[in-house]
N, C-alpha and C positions, 0 to 999 in steps of 0.2 A: 161376399161369396167366398167360399173356401178355395184357395189357390190350387189345392190338389185336385179340384174339379175343373177349374178354369183352364189350365194349361192343356190337359188332355182334350177338352172340348175344342180348343183352338186347333190342335194338331188334327183331330178327327175332321173338323170342318174344312181345313185346308186340303187334306187328302181327298175328302169327298168332292170338293170343288174341282180338283185336278182330274179325278176319275170321271166325273160327270161331263166336264168340258171336253175331255178326250173322247168319251163315248159320243157326244153330240157331233163333234167334228168328223169322227169316223163315219157316223151314220150319214151325215151330209155328203161326205166324199163318195160313199157307196151308192147313195141315191142319185147323185148327179154325175156319176161316171168320171170323177176326177181322181187323181192319185191319192191313195190313203197314206198314212204316215209311214207304214212299212215300205210301201212302194217308193215313196219319196227318199227314204234313207237308202234303199237299195240303189236307186238311180244315182244318187249323189256319190255313194262310195264306189260305184263302178267307174264313174268319171274321175273321181279324185280319191284314190286309195289312202292318201295320207290323213284324210279326215278321220278314218278309223283309229289310227294311232293317236291323233290329237284328242279325239273324244274319250278314248279309254284312259289316256293320261290325265286329262282334266277330271274325269269322273273319279279316278283313283285318288287324285290329290284332294278333291272335295270330301270324299268319304273318309280318307285318312285324317284330314283335318278335323272333321266332325267327330270321329271316333276319339281322337286325342282330346278334343274340347269337352266332350260329354263324360268320358269315362276314365281318362288318365289322371286328371287333376292338375297336372303341370306343377307350377311353383307356388300355387296358393292353396290354402286350406279351404275346405267347404264348410267350415264352422260358421255359425251365425255371426253377424257383425259385432254384437256385444261381446262375444267370447274373444274375437280377434283383438278388440280394443282393450281387453282386460276388465270389462265392466260387468 
């Protein structure tokens, strides 16, 4: 199978799995009168405000790392292996 088709399918499936599981857990929470994710985050950050700073810092670090990893290129060339080895 063509890899230009496989990788987008993986990404779409992972995103779809995350969205569906989130929707299922939120529906469960609403049906059974337990705290939803939004309420849980609100209650945690009211009790422990430093979690906001830690979460934003970690999220920024992860997004920055992924941006550099995918689009900057760093110290290596994205040429095929044969071209890198002179073949």
